[in-house]
Every structure is written in C-alpha cells, then in structure tokens.
C-alpha positions as CSV (number, residue, x, y, z in Angstrom):
1,M,-0.2,0.0,0.1
2,T,1.2,3.5,-0.9
3,L,0.8,6.3,1.6
4,S,-0.3,9.7,0.4
5,P,1.8,12.7,1.8
6,R,-0.9,13.5,4.2
7,N,-1.2,10.0,5.4
8,T,2.7,9.8,5.9
9,I,2.6,12.7,8.2
10,L,-0.3,11.2,9.9
11,V,1.5,8.0,10.3
12,A,4.7,9.8,11.7
13,V,2.5,11.5,14.2
14,A,1.0,8.7,15.3
15,L,4.4,6.8,15.7
16,I,5.7,9.7,17.8
17,A,2.8,9.8,20.0
18,A,2.7,6.0,20.7
19,A,6.2,5.8,21.4
20,P,6.8,4.9,24.9
21,A,8.5,7.3,27.3
22,A,12.3,6.4,27.2
23,A,14.0,5.9,30.6
24,V,16.4,8.6,31.7
25,S,19.7,7.7,30.2
26,F,23.4,9.0,30.6
27,T,26.7,8.8,29.4
28,S,30.0,10.1,31.2
29,A,33.5,11.1,30.3
30,A,36.8,11.3,32.7
31,G,37.5,14.7,34.0
32,A,40.6,16.5,35.4
33,P,39.9,19.0,34.0
34,D,36.1,19.2,33.3
35,P,35.5,18.1,29.5
36,G,32.8,20.8,29.4
37,I,29.0,20.9,28.7
38,A,27.6,18.6,26.4
39,A,26.6,19.6,22.8
40,G,23.4,21.5,22.5
41,E,23.3,22.7,26.0
42,Q,23.7,25.9,27.7
43,L,25.8,26.5,30.8
44,V,23.3,27.4,33.4
45,V,25.1,27.1,36.7
46,S,28.9,27.6,37.5
47,F,28.8,29.0,40.8
48,D,31.4,31.6,39.8
49,A,28.5,33.9,38.3
50,P,24.9,34.2,38.7
51,H,22.7,31.1,37.6
52,A,21.1,31.5,34.3
53,A,17.8,33.6,34.2
54,G,14.8,31.1,35.4
55,V,17.1,28.8,37.3
56,T,16.6,28.4,41.0
57,D,18.4,26.6,43.6
58,T,16.8,25.5,46.9
59,V,19.2,23.9,49.4
60,A,18.3,21.7,52.7
61,G,20.7,20.7,55.4
62,N,24.5,20.8,55.1
63,V,25.4,22.5,52.0
64,I,28.3,24.7,51.3
65,T,29.3,26.7,48.2
66,A,32.9,27.5,48.2
67,A,36.3,27.1,46.4
68,G,39.2,25.1,47.6
69,S,39.3,22.1,50.1
70,I,36.8,22.3,53.0
71,G,37.9,20.6,56.4
72,G,40.0,18.1,54.5
73,V,36.9,16.1,53.7
74,R,35.5,18.2,50.7
75,A,37.5,19.1,47.8
76,A,36.8,20.6,44.4
77,P,36.3,18.3,41.6
78,A,39.6,17.5,40.0
79,G,40.8,20.2,37.8
80,D,38.3,22.7,38.8
81,G,39.9,25.8,40.3
82,G,36.7,27.6,40.9
83,I,33.8,27.9,43.3
84,Y,31.7,24.4,43.4
85,Q,28.9,23.2,45.6
86,S,29.5,20.6,48.3
87,I,26.5,18.5,50.0
88,G,27.2,16.8,53.3
89,G,25.4,13.6,54.5
90,G,21.5,14.4,54.7
91,G,21.7,17.6,52.6
92,S,20.3,18.4,49.4
93,S,20.4,21.0,46.6
94,T,17.3,21.2,44.1
95,F,17.8,23.1,40.9
96,D,14.5,24.0,39.2
97,F,14.6,24.9,35.3
98,T,11.0,25.7,35.0
99,G,11.8,29.5,34.6
100,F,14.7,28.9,32.3
101,T,12.7,26.7,30.0
102,G,9.6,28.7,29.7
103,G,7.6,25.9,31.4
104,R,8.9,23.1,28.9
105,A,10.6,20.1,30.1
106,L,14.4,19.3,29.9
107,S,15.8,17.2,27.1
108,K,19.4,17.3,28.2
109,F,21.2,18.0,31.4
110,S,25.0,17.3,32.5
111,V,27.0,17.9,35.5
112,Y,30.9,17.8,36.5
113,W,30.5,15.2,39.2
114,G,33.3,15.3,41.6
115,S,35.1,12.3,43.3
116,V,32.2,10.0,42.4
117,D,31.1,7.9,45.6
118,S,28.4,5.3,45.8
119,Y,26.6,7.3,48.5
120,N,25.9,10.3,46.3
121,F,22.8,10.5,44.2
122,V,21.0,12.7,41.7
123,D,17.1,12.8,41.6
124,F,15.2,14.0,38.4
125,L,11.9,15.3,39.2
126,D,8.8,15.8,37.0
127,S,6.5,19.0,37.0
128,A,4.6,17.5,39.8
129,G,7.5,16.9,42.0
130,H,7.7,13.1,41.5
131,V,11.1,11.3,41.2
132,V,11.2,9.8,37.8
133,R,14.5,8.2,38.1
134,T,17.4,8.3,40.7
135,V,21.2,7.8,39.6
136,G,23.7,7.0,42.0
137,G,27.4,6.9,41.9
138,S,27.5,3.2,41.9
139,S,26.1,3.5,38.3
140,L,29.1,5.2,37.1
141,P,32.2,3.6,36.0
142,F,34.3,4.3,38.9
143,D,33.0,5.2,42.4
144,S,36.1,5.0,44.5
145,G,35.8,8.6,45.7
146,D,39.3,9.5,44.8
147,Q,39.5,13.4,44.9
148,T,42.4,13.3,42.1
149,L,41.5,11.0,39.5
150,G,40.0,11.8,36.1
151,A,38.4,8.6,36.1
152,T,36.4,9.5,39.3
153,N,35.9,13.0,38.4
154,R,33.5,12.8,35.5
155,R,31.3,14.9,33.0
156,V,28.0,13.0,33.3
157,A,25.5,14.0,30.6
158,F,21.8,12.8,30.9
159,Q,19.1,12.6,28.1
160,F,15.7,12.6,28.6
161,D,12.4,11.8,26.7
162,K,9.7,14.6,26.4
163,M,7.4,12.3,28.2
164,D,9.7,12.1,31.2
165,D,8.6,15.8,32.0
166,I,12.0,16.5,33.6
167,T,11.8,20.0,35.3
168,A,14.2,19.7,38.4
169,V,17.2,17.9,39.2
170,R,18.1,17.2,43.1
171,F,21.5,16.5,44.4
172,R,21.9,14.7,47.8
173,S,24.4,12.7,49.8
174,D,24.0,9.9,52.4
175,G,27.8,10.0,53.3
176,A,30.8,12.6,53.7
177,A,30.2,14.9,50.7
178,F,29.1,15.2,47.3
179,E,30.9,17.8,45.2
180,F,29.9,19.0,41.7
181,D,30.1,22.1,39.6
182,T,29.1,23.4,36.0
183,L,25.5,22.3,35.1
184,G,24.4,22.5,31.5
185,A,20.9,21.9,30.2
186,A,18.5,22.3,27.2
187,A,14.9,22.2,26.9
188,V,12.5,20.1,24.7
189,P,12.0,21.7,21.4
190,E,9.0,24.1,21.2
191,P,5.9,22.9,19.5
192,E,6.7,24.5,16.6
193,S,9.9,22.6,16.1
194,W,8.0,19.4,16.7
195,A,5.5,20.4,13.9
196,L,8.4,21.3,11.4
197,M,10.1,17.7,12.4
198,V,6.8,16.0,11.6
199,A,6.4,17.9,8.4
200,G,10.1,16.6,7.7
201,F,8.9,13.1,8.0
202,G,6.1,13.8,5.2
203,V,8.5,15.3,2.9
204,L,11.2,12.3,3.4
205,G,8.2,9.9,2.8
206,L,7.3,11.7,-0.3
207,A,10.8,11.7,-1.6
208,M,11.0,7.9,-1.0
209,R,7.8,7.4,-2.8
210,R,8.7,9.2,-5.9
211,R,12.0,7.3,-5.8
212,R,10.2,4.1,-6.0
213,V,7.9,5.2,-9.0
214,I,11.2,6.2,-10.8
215,V,13.0,2.9,-10.2
216,A,9.9,1.0,-11.2
217,A,9.6,3.0,-14.5
C-alpha cells in the first residue's frame, strides 16, 4: 500500500505519540579537568557567576558553596579551580529549570561530578515533583571517591524523553560529601519545532515514494 503525503505525516505523528517514554539515560567522560558541557546545552550554573535566568536553587541541610578544600573532607572536582557546591550527609540541593525553559521539560542535562562515591545521588523530578529516576554514584564506571583521578571526576550527561517531563534536578548525599560544578541544560523543542520535524517526515516519505516510482519505471 502506498501512503499519500498527508497519510505519511499522520503515520509519523501516530508513531511519535505511541512511542513509550524512554527511561532517563546517561553517558560519562573522565575529567581532570572538566570536558565541558554537552553539545546542544547551555551553561546554566557555574557557581562563579549568577545562575542563568530562570534557574533557582533550593538547599536543605549541610550545603556549602565555596572554593578549595573544606575541612580536609570536601574538595573541588579534580581540575576545577573555581567555586563549586558540596553537599554533606543528609543535605540536598534542588535546581528548578521551569523558569529557564519557559515551562517546558528538559531534554538534556549534564554536570561535572566530583570524586564519585556510591553514597551520592541525583534525583530527576517531573513537573509534579515526583521522582522519575535516581542515579547513584555506583551507576558510574568508577565510584572510589578519589579526589584527584580523572576516572572518578566525570562529566555526566543525561538525556530525557519529552514524556519524562523532567523540570528539576536534586543532588543529595548519604555520606561525607557530594561535590559538583558546571551544570548544562537544554529544553525540549518548542511545539513549532516538533511540527517542523513531523512535516520533515512527510517530505521524506514523499521523496521515497517518488524514488520508488522512478525505479519501477
């Protein structure tokens, strides 16, 4: 059966709508120094300057934002010479991106995660405040807590599906400390961009149909 261009677009829309929400996925790269934010992201938090417009940070418990070593327990992520944030046991720091994205969800997020430990966690929250997924240090390649090695100081890049509806990220620790710096983020495309993408599927389908007709001839 040959689909008309209009039906091709409708099928593309149906496929996108029917696709299940993907689980939060992530990749990581060794640091010392920080490899930098992921492609397509904007640097939204560096702690050395005001946060990007619309980004808010709510802290609870033992949270310190400073530079250098703190009390011999907390240390900046390897290769990071500026200000960073450190969360002590039982503390948390929640970054809300609703204002930054204009109410849309996040499509990407990355952080320079210092001295990865198994007792440090990142929670991803949807617009209703529910935890969609939690990623702990034990999920990364190395979680020895070494404060100097690139292997345990990593740029971790997370990817979200639009249906995940991620609007906030919470850092917390159940141990000595969780140090991190330089957050990058990107919002899901605006509705107009999604419409253009769907239209692109229709054009591609039409082009493929014409090519089949030419080959048959």
